[in-house]
C-alpha positions in Angstrom: -32.7 -58.1 14.8 -34.4 -58.2 10.9 -35.1 -55.0 9.9 -38.6 -54.0 8.0 -37.5 -55.0 4.9 -36.6 -58.6 5.6 -39.6 -59.5 8.2 -42.2 -58.1 5.1 -40.2 -60.6 3.2 -40.4 -63.4 5.7 -44.0 -63.1 5.7 -44.8 -63.1 1.9 -42.2 -65.7 1.1 -43.2 -68.4 -1.5 -44.5 -71.0 0.2 -47.2 -73.7 -0.7 -49.9 -74.7 2.1 -53.3 -75.5 2.4 -56.1 -72.5 1.8 -57.7 -72.2 5.2 -60.8 -69.7 5.1 -60.9 -69.5 8.3 -64.5 -70.2 10.7 -66.0 -66.9 10.2 -66.1 -67.7 6.4 -68.9 -71.3 6.1 -72.1 -69.5 5.6 -73.8 -72.4 7.2 -77.1 -72.0 8.5 -78.9 -75.2 10.1 -76.9 -77.0 8.2 -77.6 -75.7 5.2 -74.9 -73.9 2.7 -75.0 -70.7 1.5 -76.4 -72.3 -1.6 -79.3 -73.9 -0.3 -79.8 -71.2 1.8 -80.5 -68.6 -2.1 -81.9 -71.4 -3.2 -84.8 -72.1 -0.1 -85.0 -68.2 1.6 -87.1 -65.8 -0.3 -86.5 -63.2 1.3 -82.3 -63.4 0.7 -83.4 -64.4 -3.0 -84.6 -61.6 -3.5 -82.1 -59.0 -2.0 -79.8 -60.5 -3.9 -80.7 -61.0 -7.3 -82.4 -57.3 -7.2 -78.3 -56.5 -6.9 -77.6 -58.8 -9.3 -79.9 -57.4 -11.8 -79.2 -53.7 -10.9 -75.5 -54.0 -11.4 -75.7 -56.1 -14.4 -78.2 -54.4 -16.9 -75.7 -51.5 -16.3 -73.8 -51.2 -19.4 -69.5 -51.9 -18.8 -68.1 -49.7 -21.5 -64.3 -49.9 -22.5 -62.2 -46.8 -22.6 -58.8 -44.7 -23.9 -57.0 -42.0 -22.0 -54.3 -40.7 -23.5 -52.2 -38.2 -22.2 -53.9 -35.1 -22.3 -56.8 -36.9 -20.2 -58.9 -37.0 -23.0 -61.6 -39.7 -23.4 -62.4 -42.4 -26.3 -65.2 -44.7 -26.1 -63.2 -48.4 -27.0 -65.3 -50.5 -29.4 -62.7 -52.7 -31.3 -59.9 -53.3 -28.7 -59.7 -57.1 -26.8 -60.6 -55.8 -24.2 -63.9 -54.4 -25.1 -64.7 -57.7 -27.5 -64.4 -60.1 -24.2 -66.3 -57.9 -22.0 -68.9 -57.5 -24.1 -69.4 -61.5 -25.1 -66.5 -62.8 -22.4 -67.9 -66.5 -23.8 -69.2 -69.1 -26.1 -72.7 -69.6 -24.0 -73.1 -66.2 -21.3 -73.7 -62.4 -22.7 -72.5 -59.5 -20.7 -75.6 -59.6 -18.7 -75.7 -63.4 -17.8 -72.0 -63.3 -17.0 -72.1 -60.2 -14.6 -75.1 -61.3 -12.9 -73.8 -65.1 -12.1 -71.1 -63.1 -11.1 -72.5 -60.5 -8.7 -74.5 -63.1 -7.3 -71.6 -65.7 -6.8 -69.5 -63.3 -5.1 -72.9 -61.7 -2.1 -73.7 -65.9 -1.9 -70.3 -66.5 -0.8 -68.5 -64.0 -0.9 -65.5 -64.8 -3.7 -65.6 -65.6 -6.5 -63.5 -66.8 -9.3 -63.1 -66.1 -13.1 -61.0 -67.9 -15.1 -59.2 -66.4 -18.3 -58.4 -68.7 -20.7 -57.2 -68.2 -24.4 -60.0 -68.9 -27.2 -58.8 -68.7 -31.3 -62.2 -69.0 -32.2 -63.7 -66.3 -30.6 -63.4 -62.6 -31.7 -61.6 -61.2 -29.1 -58.9 -64.3 -28.2 -60.3 -65.2 -24.8 -63.2 -66.1 -23.0 -63.8 -65.7 -19.3 -65.5 -68.3 -17.2 -67.1 -68.6 -13.5 -65.3 -70.2 -11.3 -67.9 -71.2 -8.4 -65.9 -71.4 -4.8 -67.6 -74.5 -4.7 -65.8 -76.3 -7.7 -62.8 -75.5 -5.5 -61.9 -78.7 -4.2 -58.2 -77.2 -3.1 -55.8 -73.9 -2.8 -52.3 -73.4 -2.4 -51.3 -69.3 -0.8 -48.2 -67.9 -1.7 -48.2 -65.9 0.7 -50.6 -65.2 4.0 -52.1 -62.5 1.1 -52.7 -64.1 -2.0 -54.0 -67.3 -3.9 -51.0 -69.1 -5.9 -53.2 -72.3 -7.7 -56.8 -73.3 -7.4 -57.9 -77.1 -8.2 -60.8 -77.2 -9.6 -63.6 -80.3 -9.9 -66.2 -80.7 -11.6 -68.4 -84.4 -10.7 -67.7 -86.0 -14.4 -65.4 -84.0 -15.7 -62.0 -84.7 -14.0 -59.7 -82.1 -11.8 -57.5 -79.3 -13.2 -55.4 -76.7 -11.1 -55.5 -73.4 -12.5 -52.0 -70.7 -12.1 -52.8 -66.9 -10.7 -51.9 -66.4 -13.7 -54.9 -67.3 -15.4 -57.4 -66.2 -13.3 -59.5 -62.9 -11.1 -60.5 -63.3 -7.5 -63.1 -61.5 -6.5 -64.1 -61.0 -2.2 -65.9 -60.2 0.5 -62.9 -59.0 2.9 -62.3 -61.4 6.0 -61.9 -59.3 9.1 -58.5 -60.9 10.9 -57.9 -63.5 7.3 -56.7 -61.2 5.0 -56.3 -64.5 2.7 -59.9 -65.4 3.0 -63.1 -64.5 2.8 -66.5 -64.0 4.3 -70.0 -63.9 2.7 -72.5 -61.9 3.5 -74.9 -64.8 5.0 -72.4 -65.6 8.2 -74.1 -62.1 9.6 -77.8 -63.2 9.4 -77.5 -66.5 10.7 -79.6 -65.5 13.9 -81.7 -63.8 10.9 -82.3 -67.0 8.5 -82.5 -69.8 11.6 -85.2 -67.6 13.0 -87.0 -67.4 9.2 -86.4 -71.3 8.6 -88.1 -71.9 12.0 -90.7 -70.4 11.6 -91.1 -71.6 7.6 -90.9 -75.0 9.3 -93.3 -74.9 12.2 -95.4 -73.0 9.5 -95.6 -75.7 7.5 -96.1 -78.9 10.1 -98.8 -76.6 11.2 -100.6 -76.8 7.9 -99.5 -80.8 7.2 -101.4 -82.0 10.4 -104.2 -79.3 10.6 -105.9 -81.7 8.2 -108.2 -79.6 6.0 -110.8 -78.8 8.7 -108.9 -76.3 11.2 -110.9 -77.7 14.0 -110.9 -79.8 16.6 -113.7 -82.8 18.0 -115.0 -82.9 21.3 -116.2 -86.6 22.4 -118.7 -86.0 25.9 -117.5 -87.2 28.7 -120.4 -88.8 30.2 -120.8 -91.7 26.6 -119.0 -95.0 26.7 -115.4 -94.1 27.3 -112.7 -96.0 24.0 -110.7 -97.9 24.2 -107.4 -97.6 22.6 -108.2 -99.7 20.0 -111.6 -98.0 18.6 -109.8 -94.8 19.6 -106.8 -95.7 17.2 -109.0 -97.2 14.4 -111.8 -93.9 14.5 -109.0 -91.6 14.2 -107.8 -93.6 11.6 -111.1 -93.7 9.9 -112.1 -90.4 9.6 -108.5 -89.2 8.4 -109.1 -91.7 5.3 -111.9 -90.0 5.1 -112.1 -86.3 5.3 -107.9 -85.2 5.6 -106.0 -84.6 2.4 -106.8 -87.3 -0.7 -109.9 -88.7 1.1 -113.1 -89.6 -0.5 -115.4 -86.9 1.7 -111.8 -84.3 1.3 -114.0 -81.0 2.0 -117.5 -81.9 2.2 -119.2 -81.5 6.1 -118.6 -84.4 8.4 -121.5 -86.3 10.7 -120.7 -87.3 14.9 -122.1 -89.8 16.6 -122.1 -90.6 20.5 -123.1 -86.0 20.4 -119.1 -85.5 19.4 -119.1 -81.7 18.0 -116.4 -79.9 15.4 -115.2 -76.7 17.4 -113.6 -74.5 14.9 -109.9 -73.0 16.5 -107.2 -71.1 14.8 -103.7 -69.5 15.0 -103.7 -65.9 14.5 -100.3 -65.3 12.7 -100.7 -61.6 13.5 -101.3 -62.8 17.3 -97.5 -64.7 17.3 -96.5 -61.4 15.3 -95.5 -63.3 12.0 -95.8 -59.8 10.5 -93.5 -58.5 12.2 -91.2 -61.3 11.6 -91.2 -61.4 8.1 -90.7 -57.4 8.1 -88.3 -58.0 10.8 -86.1 -60.4 8.5 -86.6 -58.6 5.2 -85.3 -55.2 7.0 -82.2 -57.6 8.6 -81.5 -59.0 5.1 -81.0 -56.0 2.6 -79.3 -54.3 5.3 -76.7 -57.4 5.9 -76.0 -56.2 1.8 -76.6 -52.4 2.3 -80.1 -52.2 0.5 -82.8 -50.1 0.9 -85.7 -52.1 2.2 -88.6 -49.9 0.3 -86.3 -50.8 -2.8 -87.3 -54.5 -3.0 -90.8 -54.3 -1.0 -93.3 -51.6 -2.1 -94.2 -50.4 2.0 -97.7 -48.7 1.9 -95.5 -45.2 3.6 -93.9 -45.0 0.3 -94.8 -42.0 -1.6 -93.6 -41.2 -5.6 -91.5 -38.5 -4.5 -89.2 -41.0 -1.9 -89.4 -44.0 -4.4 -88.0 -41.4 -6.7 -85.2 -40.3 -4.0 -85.0 -44.3 -3.1 -83.9 -44.6 -7.3 -81.6 -42.1 -7.3 -79.3 -42.6 -4.8 -79.9 -46.6 -5.3 -76.6 -46.4 -7.7 -74.9 -43.9 -5.5 -75.0 -45.4 -2.1 -76.5 -48.6 -2.1 -74.7 -50.4 -4.7 -71.8 -47.7 -5.4 -69.2 -50.1 -3.5 -69.9 -52.5 -5.4 -69.3 -51.7 -8.7 -66.1 -49.6 -7.2 -65.0 -53.0 -6.6 -65.9 -54.9 -10.1 -64.1 -51.5 -11.7 -61.1 -51.9 -10.1 -60.9 -55.7 -9.9 -61.3 -55.5 -13.8 -58.5 -52.2 -14.3 -56.1 -53.4 -12.2 -56.1 -57.3 -12.3 -57.8 -58.6 -15.1 -57.3 -55.9 -18.0 -53.2 -57.0 -17.9 -53.8 -60.3 -18.0 -55.4 -60.2 -21.0 -52.5 -57.6 -22.3 -54.8 -54.6 -22.5 -52.9 -51.3 -23.9 -52.1 -48.7 -21.0 -54.4 -46.3 -20.5 -57.7 -48.9 -21.6 -60.1 -49.0 -18.4 -63.4 -49.7 -18.0 -66.3 -47.7 -15.8 -69.5 -48.7 -15.4 -71.8 -46.2 -17.2 -74.7 -45.0 -14.7 -75.9 -42.2 -17.1 -79.4 -44.0 -17.7 -80.0 -45.0 -14.1 -79.0 -41.7 -12.3 -79.9 -38.7 -14.6 -83.2 -38.5 -13.9 -86.0 -37.2 -16.4 -85.0 -36.5 -19.8 -86.0 -32.7 -19.1 -83.7 -32.9 -15.5 -80.5 -34.0 -17.2 -80.9 -31.7 -20.2 -81.1 -28.3 -17.8 -78.4 -29.8 -16.0 -76.4 -30.0 -19.1 -77.7 -26.8 -20.8 -76.7 -25.2 -17.3 -73.8 -26.7 -17.2 -72.4 -25.8 -20.6 -74.0 -22.8 -20.8 -72.2 -21.1 -18.2 -69.3 -19.5 -17.6 -68.0 -21.9 -15.8 -67.8 -25.1 -17.6 -66.2 -25.2 -20.8 -67.6 -27.6 -23.9 -64.9 -30.1 -23.5 -65.2 -29.9 -20.0 -68.3 -31.9 -19.3 -68.2 -33.8 -22.5 -65.2 -34.9 -20.7 -67.2 -36.2 -17.9 -69.2 -37.4 -19.8 -66.8 -40.1 -21.6 -66.9 -38.1 -25.0 -63.6 -37.0 -27.4 -63.8 -33.1 -27.2 -64.8 -31.0 -30.3 -62.9 -28.2 -32.2 -63.6 -24.7 -30.4 -64.5 -26.4 -27.1 -62.5 -25.1 -24.6 -64.1 -21.9 -24.9 -66.5 -20.3 -22.3 -69.9 -19.6 -23.7 -72.0 -16.4 -22.6 -75.7 -16.7 -22.7 -77.0 -13.2 -24.7 -78.8 -12.3 -21.7 -75.3 -12.1 -19.7 -73.5 -9.2 -19.5 -70.2 -9.3 -21.7 -67.3 -6.3 -23.0 -67.3 -3.6 -20.7 -69.8 -4.8 -18.3 -68.1 -8.0 -18.1 -68.2 -9.1 -14.2 -70.4 -5.4 -14.0 -74.2 -5.1 -12.9 -76.5 -4.8 -14.9 -78.5 -2.0 -15.3 -82.1 -1.5 -14.1 -83.2 -0.4 -17.9 -81.0 -3.0 -19.2 -82.7 -6.1 -17.2 -85.9 -4.3 -18.4 -85.6 -4.2 -21.7 -83.8 -8.5 -21.5 -87.2 -8.8 -19.5 -89.4 -7.8 -21.7 -87.8 -9.2 -25.0 -87.2 -12.8 -23.0 -89.8 -14.7 -21.8 -87.6 -16.9 -19.9 -86.5 -15.2 -16.0 -83.8 -12.7 -15.9 -80.8 -13.5 -14.7 -78.5 -11.1 -12.7 -74.9 -12.1 -12.2 -73.1 -10.7 -9.5 -71.3 -7.1 -9.5 -67.5 -7.0 -9.2 -68.5 -3.0 -7.7 -70.6 -2.7 -5.8 -72.4 0.3 -7.3 -74.4 2.9 -4.4 -78.1 2.4 -6.3 -78.2 -1.0 -5.1 -79.5 -2.9 -1.8 -79.6 -6.0 -0.9 -82.3 -7.4 1.5 -82.0 -11.0 2.6 -85.9 -13.0 2.8 -85.2 -15.6 5.0 -87.9 -16.2 7.0 -85.9 -16.6 10.9 -86.4 -19.2 12.7 -87.5 -17.6 16.0 -90.7 -16.7 12.8 -91.1 -20.5 12.4 -90.4 -21.5 16.2 -93.6 -19.7 16.7 -96.4 -20.6 14.2 -94.8 -24.2 15.3 -96.2 -23.6 18.8 -99.7 -22.5 17.8 -99.8 -25.1 15.4 -98.5 -27.9 18.0 -100.7 -26.1 20.3 -104.1 -26.5 18.8 -103.8 -30.4 17.6 -103.3 -30.9 21.1 -106.2 -29.3 22.4 -108.3 -30.1 18.9 -107.2 -34.2 20.2 -108.3 -33.6 23.9 -111.8 -32.2 22.6 -112.5 -34.8 19.6 -111.1 -38.1 21.5 -113.7 -38.9 23.7 -116.1 -38.4 21.1 -114.9 -41.7 19.6 -115.2 -43.8 22.1 -118.8 -42.3 22.6 -120.2 -43.2 18.8 -121.4 -39.0 19.1 -120.3 -36.8 16.9 -116.7 -35.8 17.0 -116.5 -33.4 14.5 -117.6 -29.4 14.6 -116.0 -27.9 11.2 -117.2 -24.4 11.8 -115.8 -24.4 15.7 -112.1 -25.8 14.5 -112.1 -23.5 11.3 -113.0 -20.0 13.5 -110.7 -21.2 16.2 -107.7 -21.9 14.0 -108.0 -18.5 11.9 -108.4 -16.2 15.0 -105.2 -18.1 16.2 -103.5 -17.9 13.2 -104.7 -14.2 11.8 -102.3 -11.8 14.6 -99.4 -14.5 14.1 -99.2 -14.4 9.9 -99.9 -10.6 10.0 -96.8 -10.4 12.4 -94.5 -11.8 9.8 -96.0 -10.4 6.6 -95.4 -7.6 8.6 -91.9 -7.5 9.8 -90.8 -9.1 6.2 -92.5 -5.7 4.4 -91.1 -2.9 6.7 -87.4 -3.7 6.0 -88.6 -3.6 2.2 -90.4 -0.4 2.9 -88.0 1.0 4.7 -84.9 0.0 2.1 -87.7 1.9 -0.9 -88.2 5.1 1.8 -92.3 4.3 2.3 -94.2 3.6 5.0 -96.4 0.1 5.5 -99.4 0.2 6.4 -99.9 -3.0 8.1 -103.8 -2.3 8.3 -104.4 -2.3 4.2 -103.1 -5.8 4.9 -105.5 -6.8 7.4 -108.7 -8.0 5.5 -106.0 -10.0 3.1 -104.2 -12.1 5.6 -107.5 -13.4 7.8 -108.5 -14.7 4.3 -105.4 -16.1 4.3 -105.7 -17.9 7.6 -109.5 -18.8 7.0 -108.5 -20.8 3.7 -105.2 -22.2 5.6 -108.0 -22.9 8.7 -110.3 -24.9 6.5 -107.1 -27.0 4.5 -105.2 -27.9 8.4 -108.2 -28.8 9.8 -110.1 -31.0 6.3 -106.7 -33.0 6.2 -106.7 -33.1 10.0 -110.2 -34.7 10.2 -109.7 -36.8 6.7 -106.2 -38.8 8.4 -108.3 -39.5 11.8 -110.4 -41.2 9.7 -108.6 -42.6 7.1 -106.7 -44.3 10.7 -110.0 -45.6 12.1 -110.4 -47.1 8.7 -107.0 -48.8 8.5 -107.2 -49.3 12.0 -105.8 -53.4 11.7 -108.7 -56.7 13.8 -106.5 -56.3 17.1 -106.4 -52.8 17.4 -108.2 -50.1 19.0 -109.5 -47.4 16.1 -109.8 -44.9 19.2 -105.7 -45.8 19.4 -105.5 -45.3 15.8 -107.1 -41.9 15.8 -104.7 -40.6 18.7 -101.8 -41.9 17.3 -102.7 -39.6 14.2 -103.4 -36.8 16.3 -99.9 -37.1 18.0 -98.2 -37.2 14.8 -100.2 -33.9 13.5 -98.5 -32.3 16.9 -94.9 -34.2 16.7 -94.7 -34.1 13.0 -96.9 -32.0 11.1 -97.2 -28.5 12.7 -93.0 -27.4 12.1 -93.5 -28.6 8.5 -97.1 -26.8 7.9 -95.7 -24.1 10.1 -92.3 -23.5 7.6 -94.5 -23.7 4.9 -97.3 -20.9 6.2 -94.0 -18.1 7.3 -92.5 -18.7 3.7 -96.0 -17.6 2.7 -96.3 -14.8 4.4 -93.4 -13.7 4.0 -92.8 -13.9 0.8 -96.3 -11.9 -0.2 -95.4 -8.9 2.5 -92.3 -8.3 0.2 -94.0 -8.2 -2.8 -97.3 -6.2 -0.7 -94.1 -4.0 0.6 -93.4 -3.2 -3.2 -97.3 -2.5 -4.5 -97.8 0.3 -1.7 -94.4 2.0 -2.7 -95.6 2.3 -5.8 -98.7 3.4 -5.2 -96.8 6.1 -3.1 -94.8 7.0 -5.6 -91.3 5.3 -5.7 -89.7 5.0 -8.9 -87.0 2.4 -7.6 -87.3 -1.1 -8.8 -87.4 -3.9 -6.5 -86.0 -7.9 -8.0 -86.3 -10.8 -6.1 -83.8 -13.9 -5.8 -84.0 -17.4 -5.6 -81.5 -18.2 -3.3 -81.2 -22.6 -2.6 -80.9 -24.0 0.5 -79.1 -27.1 1.9 -79.3 -30.5 0.1 -81.5 -28.2 -2.4 -83.7 -30.0 -4.4 -81.8 -30.4 -7.7 -84.5 -28.7 -9.6 -84.3 -25.6 -7.1 -80.1 -25.9 -7.1 -80.3 -25.2 -10.8 -82.6 -22.2 -10.0 -79.6 -20.7 -7.6 -79.4 -17.0 -7.8 -82.8 -17.0 -11.0 -84.0 -13.3 -10.3 -87.0 -12.1 -11.5 -88.9 -8.8 -11.0 -90.5 -9.0 -7.7 -94.4 -9.1 -9.2 -93.3 -12.4 -11.3 -92.8 -15.4 -11.3 -89.8 -17.8 -11.3 -89.1 -20.4 -13.9 -91.5 -22.7 -12.1 -93.6 -20.8 -11.5 -93.7 -19.7 -7.8 -94.2 -16.6 -6.5 -91.8 -18.0 -3.7 -90.1 -20.5 -2.8 -92.8 -22.9 -0.6 -95.4 -21.4 -2.7 -98.2 -24.2 -2.3 -98.9 -23.1 -5.9 -96.7 -26.3 -6.7 -97.1 -29.6 -6.7 -96.8 -31.1 -3.1 -93.3 -32.8 -4.6 -92.0 -29.2 -5.4 -93.3 -27.3 -2.2 -93.4 -29.8 0.9 -89.9 -29.6 2.6 -88.7 -26.8 0.6 -85.7 -24.7 2.9 -84.9 -22.4 0.1 -85.1 -18.9 0.1 -85.4 -15.0 -1.4 -83.5 -11.8 -1.1 -84.4 -8.9 -2.2 -82.6 -6.3 -4.8 -83.8 -2.8 -4.9 -82.7 -0.1 -7.8 -82.3 3.1 -8.9 -85.1 3.7 -11.3 
């Protein structure tokens, strides 16, 4: 029995066979080719063009790597010049846009490399569409040995494997073939095409007047000939291009014109368009909201989607292009060892200039990353002295390296520097420091969530019946008082629980009675805000209700969302607010009772925290100061909603001797 190597040689032995795509490769729908589908189906073209444009606008840069893993930008080599100007007819953007479109539409494309003494690089790269290939020969089941190109009026030419680089979408069960993503959209596109044909025939046959003519049954009947002549005369006069088109016809013999219309809403036309868009986007791994704006899209979500585009959505295609170029194209043009290409994503994923500058400054200025390490990550050459760690002035050094700064040193530095003081963790635990986690418990959040959920449901039972009766449905005074009465004791318990922990560590008594008046005002203010938001959302839901939608049902749906979604979000923010305030109140009461101990709060970033919040992880300030983002605590509603809503960060309290 042949061994493993011999059996593999038998499979991969050179042979000349007719290249076959297999039954899954042709992307034809209702006798329309992949090319005609791209040219006629707007949803398909929108997604393909969006991806192609997004990739083509990325600079494809060439780098060289030496034995020390140092990277240097290459602008003068053959590879750099070829990729900058692939041929005499296309720029780099045009070339890669066309290449990506061919791959996404047909599932495969070929780049033909030809020596060109007239070009600066000595080479030219040309896109060879699948439609130009009339014959292909396989060297083995995995690779193509030769292709035959034929263009109408220009003859045919054979191209050996050494002169082209294929790019393809993998075809399951046929590793040497390819499959177009359009194949997975067959049913969706068939429905879209049939719907388009129906609408076109409807408008074509309905004429300019969307109505029907009714003739009384008790008048003298028409003969078929009379009826035919009248219909022809009417269409010639009032039909498309007729002499009386657009004017009002005068009927005879008691005939009447009865208008009618076809409701695409009833036929779920809007929903079918949305489904088609989502299906096409899903087939290409793209979030539909990136291509088509939706009413539910916010500034924060659109910003996050845009950042995720190049990391998750386009990442696989970018990797495929980079690896095919590095592994197959560069060796064919004689690129030097260590040469590689990489799409520069910096401009697209780095966010705003301020955010990028903050990240780089934090990375280079902290004691965990050298400047040369940061420069290497950004494809920059090393600089002399860049391998030493930088230690900022507000971080302990020398004999205190790795130790915990004394409270007097912290106070002095905070006095002289406007920026928040960063306290490094210590190597040896001094007895004077006490650390208290300030994170809100799950039980506390659930308690507020249940309260708000019950309130919204009770509120819905009262206001929804009044909407149908056209009665005065909103009583602000009642709802504000009821919600404030519900919130006050719960918020008081949370503030007291967190305040007592800090007070106990400080050796003083937490007097909850002193907080009653303030927490009542907090409860009243939050109740008014929550109720105003509820009223506005219900009213907006009724105003925005579609023609075929009951406004009362829209209002009921909005109240369900308040119970199911908003209650938990609002509860988290409320619990964090009073917990943070309670810890600060304990510190104030301790000072009034004569305590000399110093209290600091530490920002602790939550899981998958915002980029700006992750940068603040470990930031430490005195208990009565704000953090660098202006917040007293995570979730502080003094911040913009983009910074406060959904924040899962927390604080830790540090108590030190005076």
